[in-house]
C-alpha positions in Angstrom: 32.2 -18.2 -20.5 35.2 -15.8 -19.9 38.6 -17.3 -18.8 41.6 -14.8 -18.8 44.6 -16.7 -20.0 48.2 -15.5 -20.6 48.8 -14.5 -24.1 51.2 -16.6 -26.1 53.1 -16.6 -29.5 53.9 -13.8 -31.7 52.0 -10.4 -31.5 49.4 -11.2 -34.0 48.6 -14.3 -32.2 48.4 -12.7 -28.9 46.0 -10.2 -30.2 43.9 -13.0 -31.6 43.7 -14.6 -28.2 43.1 -11.2 -26.7 40.1 -10.7 -29.0 38.7 -14.0 -28.2 39.1 -13.2 -24.5 37.4 -9.9 -25.0 34.4 -11.4 -27.0 33.9 -13.9 -24.2 34.2 -11.1 -21.4 31.6 -8.8 -23.1 29.2 -11.6 -24.4 25.5 -11.0 -23.5 26.2 -7.6 -21.8 25.1 -4.4 -23.7 25.9 -1.9 -21.0 28.8 0.5 -22.3 30.2 1.5 -18.9 30.2 -2.3 -17.7 32.0 -3.2 -21.0 34.4 -0.4 -20.9 35.4 -1.1 -17.4 35.9 -4.9 -18.0 37.7 -4.4 -21.2 40.1 -1.7 -19.7 40.9 -4.1 -17.0 41.5 -6.8 -19.3 43.8 -4.7 -21.7 45.8 -3.3 -18.6 46.3 -6.7 -17.2 47.0 -8.5 -20.6 49.3 -6.1 -22.5 52.8 -5.3 -21.2 54.3 -1.9 -20.7 51.0 0.2 -20.2 50.7 2.9 -17.6 47.0 3.7 -18.7 44.3 1.8 -20.5 40.9 3.2 -20.8 37.8 5.0 -22.4 36.9 8.7 -23.1 33.2 9.0 -24.3 31.9 12.0 -26.5 29.2 14.1 -24.9 28.5 16.2 -27.9 31.1 18.7 -27.1 34.2 17.1 -25.7 35.7 13.9 -24.4 34.9 13.0 -20.8 36.9 10.2 -19.0 35.1 6.9 -18.8 36.2 3.7 -17.1 40.1 3.1 -17.1 43.1 1.4 -15.4 46.0 3.6 -14.3 46.6 6.8 -12.5 43.9 9.4 -12.3 43.2 11.1 -15.8 42.2 14.4 -17.3 38.5 14.5 -17.0 37.6 16.6 -20.1 39.6 16.8 -23.3 38.5 19.2 -26.1 38.6 17.7 -29.6 41.2 20.1 -30.7 43.9 19.1 -28.0 46.1 16.2 -27.5 46.2 12.7 -29.1 42.8 11.8 -27.9 41.3 14.9 -29.3 43.0 14.3 -32.7 41.7 10.8 -32.9 38.2 12.0 -32.2 38.3 14.9 -34.4 39.8 13.2 -37.4 38.2 9.6 -36.6 41.7 8.2 -37.5 43.6 6.0 -35.0 46.5 8.1 -33.7 49.9 6.1 -33.0 52.4 8.4 -31.4 55.9 7.3 -30.6 56.8 10.3 -28.5 54.0 12.1 -27.1 56.1 15.1 -26.1 56.6 15.8 -29.9 52.9 15.7 -30.4 51.5 19.3 -31.0 49.0 20.1 -28.2 49.9 17.1 -26.2 48.1 16.9 -22.9 50.3 15.4 -20.0 47.7 13.8 -17.8 50.5 11.4 -16.7 54.0 12.8 -17.0 55.5 9.2 -17.1 53.5 8.6 -20.5 55.9 8.6 -23.5 54.0 6.9 -26.3 50.2 6.7 -27.0 47.7 4.7 -29.3 44.1 6.0 -29.5 41.5 4.5 -31.5 38.2 6.4 -32.4 35.1 4.6 -31.5 32.6 5.2 -34.3 29.2 3.6 -34.4 27.7 4.0 -38.0 28.4 7.8 -38.3 28.3 8.6 -34.6 31.4 9.4 -32.7 31.0 7.5 -29.4 34.5 8.3 -28.0 38.0 6.8 -28.0 39.8 3.9 -26.5 43.4 5.3 -25.1 46.3 3.4 -24.3 49.5 5.1 -22.8 53.0 3.6 -22.2 56.0 4.8 -20.3 58.2 3.6 -23.1 59.0 5.6 -26.2 57.8 3.9 -29.3 55.8 1.2 -27.5 53.1 0.8 -30.2 53.8 -0.6 -33.7 51.4 -1.3 -36.6 50.6 -4.8 -35.1 49.5 -3.2 -31.9 47.3 -0.8 -33.9 45.5 -3.5 -35.9 44.9 -5.6 -32.7 43.6 -2.7 -30.8 41.3 -1.6 -33.6 39.9 -5.1 -33.6 39.4 -4.9 -29.8 37.6 -1.4 -30.3 35.2 -3.0 -33.0 34.5 -5.8 -30.4 33.5 -3.4 -27.9 31.4 -1.3 -30.1 29.7 -4.5 -31.4 28.9 -5.4 -27.8 26.7 -2.5 -27.5 24.1 -3.6 -30.2 
């Protein structure tokens, strides 16, 4: 059963707690929209200093906005544009300390200063990306990246 609780301890401990909450939240549900919506809400509520948390799904051509928390977002992102496009195209997590210095950055929310985007890959198939934005420069570090890559895997596992 899911119970949202305040995260405590150092950052790795907090991400371990968050992963446990995510597993409980997604348990028994396979619908990708429902799980993406609930996971977006969990991340946005649990992690400090975010102004956007959510999903973009790959439609075979480009990324299309999915469930999220935050201000309205860009609806479609080509794979050759922005941090989300780079993560989808390269299939490598993108951690950007200053989005304004990122070539081709798409400013959906002018307040965003840093971004972390995890590609969602099922087998060899690109499903989409998990995207988190912050109004703080350098908000995301290697511990955030590892924790959010785990959360992304939990979401992908929930679909099976």
